[in-house]
N, C-alpha and C positions, 0 to 999 in steps of 0.2 A: 417494565422491569421483570416482573414473573417470566415471561418468553426466556429474556436474555438467561438469566440462573438456570431455567430446565434447558438451555440448550447448549450452556458452554459446555458439559463434560464432550460435545462433540470436537471441541479442541486439546484436548487432553493430551499430554506427550510426556517421554521422559526424562524431564530437564536434566536427570544427574547421567545422563549418558555424554561419554565425554564428547568435546567441542569438536577436538581434531582440528586445530586450524593449523593450515599448513602454507609457505609459500606459495603464489601460482606466478607470479611475474617480476621483473625487478621493481624495487620501489624508486618510486620517484620523491625528488623533492623540490616543493614550489617555494621561493620567498620564504622559506622556517617553517615549511608546510610537508608534511609526508603522507604520502599517496601509496600504502601499502595494497597489493594485490593479492586476495586471500581464497583461499577455499575451506568449508568447514562442512563437517560433516551433519547433512538433513536427519531427523528424527524419522522421517518417514521414508527417503531413500536418495541415493545417490549424494552428491555434494554439491554444495552453492559456492557459487563462483560471486564475489565482493569486493567492493574498495571500502577500506579503513582509513579515514582521512582524521591526522590528527595534528596538533604544535607539536614542534621539537621538542621544544624544552618543556621541563615536567611541571606539573600543577595537578589543580583538581580541578577538572572540567564540566560542563554539560555535556549532554551526548545527544545525537539528533540520528534517530531511522529512518532514511530514505526508501520509498517505493514509488517506482519507476510506472509508465503508463504503459499500456499494451504495446503500443508502437515503437517504443523504447528499449533502452537497458539499463544497465545501473547507472552510464555514465551521466543520463536524463539530468542531474540534480549537482553531477560533479564540479563544477563550477563554483556552484554556490554553497558547498560544503567545505573548498579550500576556503572562498570568503569567509564563512564563518570561523573558520579555524584561526584564522588569522585576530578575532574576538576570543576565542579559547572556547574551541566547540572542539569534540569527537565524535564522528558521524560515521556510521557504517552504510553504503550501499549496496544491496543484495540484488541479484541478477534473480527475475523470474525465473517460475517453472521451467516456461517455455522460450528463454532467453539463452541458456546454460550450454555449455558445449556440448554438442551430440551424446557423448557418452551418459551425461549428466540430464537432459532434457526428458521435459516429461509435456505433456501436451497443457494447451492453455486452457479454464473453465471458461467454456462457453462452444468450447471448441469439438465437443462430444454432444451433437443437441440429440442423438437419435437413441442415446446412451446414459439417459439422465443419473442413473446411480455411480456411472464413472464420472462423468461431470461434478456431480455432488463430491468424491474424491478430491477429484481436483481442485475444488474448492478448499476441502480441509487442509489440503496438503499447502497450498497456499498460506493459509492463516498460520498455520503449525511453520512453515519453516521461517515465517517473518518473527516467530516468537522466539525463535532458536537465532534469530537476529538479533534479537532483545539480549538473548544471553551472551552472545559474542562482543556487544556493546558494552555490557558492565561489566564483565570480565577484566576490559581494558585495564592497565593499574592507575590510569591518570582519572578516570570518568566517576563522576559523582552522582552514583544511581538513585539519585533524589532527585535528581534534575533530567529528565529522560524527555524528548518530545517526538511526536511521528510526523512525519509529512509525506504525503502521498497523493498519486496524479492519476484521476480517471478508473482503473477499475481499482490501483490501492487505494483511491479515495473512499470507492465501497467499502473493499475490504478493513478499512483504518476504522469503520464504523462498530465491524467486529470486534476488532482486536482492542481497541480504545475498552471496550466494556469486558472482555475476559481475562486481558491482561493490566493488572493496577499499577505496573511499573512506568507505563503511559503517564504522565502529568499534564501533558498537553497535546494536541494534536490538531495540524492545519490538514485540512482535506478539499482538494480541488477538484472540481470539475468531476464531483460524482454524484452515485445514485444510489437507492439504497434498497431497490425491490424489483427483482427480474421480472415480476407483473408488468414492469412499463415495457417491456421489450416485447409483449406478446402479441403486438397489432400488428410488429414487423415481422415476426413470424408468421402469423397466419398470413400476411400479403403474400406470403413462401420467399421473403428476401432477407440474408442474415450476413453480416459481415464477416470475411474469412483473414484473418489477422496475418495467417503465412504469404497472400499476395495483394492484401489491400484492397480489393476489386468484390464490388458485390455478387454473389452467385444464386442462384437459384436453389432453394432448400425443397427436398422430398417429402419435408415431414407433414404430415396429415394432421389435422384439427385437434385430434386426438391425441397424435404424440406430444404435440406444444400443449397441449394441458396434463399430459401427462408429468411432460418438462418441469412444467411453472410447479407442481405438485411437488415433486422431487427436490425442487430448491427452494422451496419456501421455507424452510429451516435457515436458510444461508443470507435469505434477505435481510441488508444491515440495519432494515426499520427495525427488524426485532430486538435489535441490542443498542444503538446509537442514545436510545433516551436513558438509558441506565448508566452514561457514563457521567462519572463525578470531574474529571478533569477539564479546564475549557478548551472550547473549539472555535476554528477560524475557518469558516468556508466561504470558499473563492470559486465563482461561475464568472464566465464568457457571454455577453451576451446575442453573439452569432455562433453559440455550440452548435454544429450539427449533428451532435451523439444525445446530448445531455439537453432537454429542453429545460425552459423556464419551470414550465407543469413540473416536471422531473425531480429540476435544483430545490424546488418550492416545497416537491411531497419531501424529500430529502429533509430541508432544514424543519420542516415541521414536526419532524419525530424527533428530533435531536431537544437536548436540554432548553431550555427556555432564553438562558443567558449565551447562545450561540453568538457568535458573530458572524454575518454575512454580508459580502462585499460582491458585486458586479465590476466587471471590467469589460474594454473593448475586445474585440478580439472571437477568436474561434476555440475548440476542444484543445488546443495548444496552450492556452490560457499564456501568452507571449507578452501581453501589455507589462511595460515595463513596472508599472506602478503595483503591477500584481507581486512582483518578486521584492521590490520596496517595503512594499507593507506586509509581506509574509514576515521577513528579516525583522522591520522591528518589532514586531509582534515575540518574535521569538526571541527576542533582547530583553524585552520586559518581562514575560513570564520566566523564562527561565534563568534572568536576573543575571546577563554576561555585559 
């Protein structure tokens, strides 16, 4: 808890800066649900592309912020957000820094292994942009700011452990296939292999053992393990039993750092976590904690 308090200043930003929300693509309507494609100003640089999904009828609705996995984009949870809107939920689904249009694109955390300070800046950028997404969500006229949840997959499940600690607006978190500590990657780095997100192949890294240790030291303040234990909101962790990226040991370690009442459930399948039971359980849990 003390680590989270000491490190939370890393993710401060000017929350009073204009959101500057603009229409990006035509609005779609799906069975009484509106899907708006918008951009808004990032507090760090450029603009964020996102979907805002909402019921067409006026109301007082819960809100959900979705964070997609590194191999996807803002559309990953779009069908789920549309389904939730039918139950009375407004959702925002932003693109990560590395999936935005070229004029606003920034590298992915983990893509600058030989420049750890740059990588740390990318990690901060990702967290701050998620906080700005919350600003946009609660600015929507029909959103009840006292009923906000976060759903993050893979990297964004790791990011969620930080976000839930530094932003008290989040009242519930679902973290899917996340890991809480960059040092869990050290063995792979030391073997000389790392996963390249741009072409999804394993490439040989030129990093020396000393460079790897420097990277891990620079990234240590950004480990979600430092933060997640201080989260007061309920947490639901979901994992797959044949995940090629997050082992059972890594998952168990992340859960061990979480608050004692955290729910952890395992499903059949890989890192994409596409077991239908995972989606069902997630929606049921959100309905209960958000009172929808």
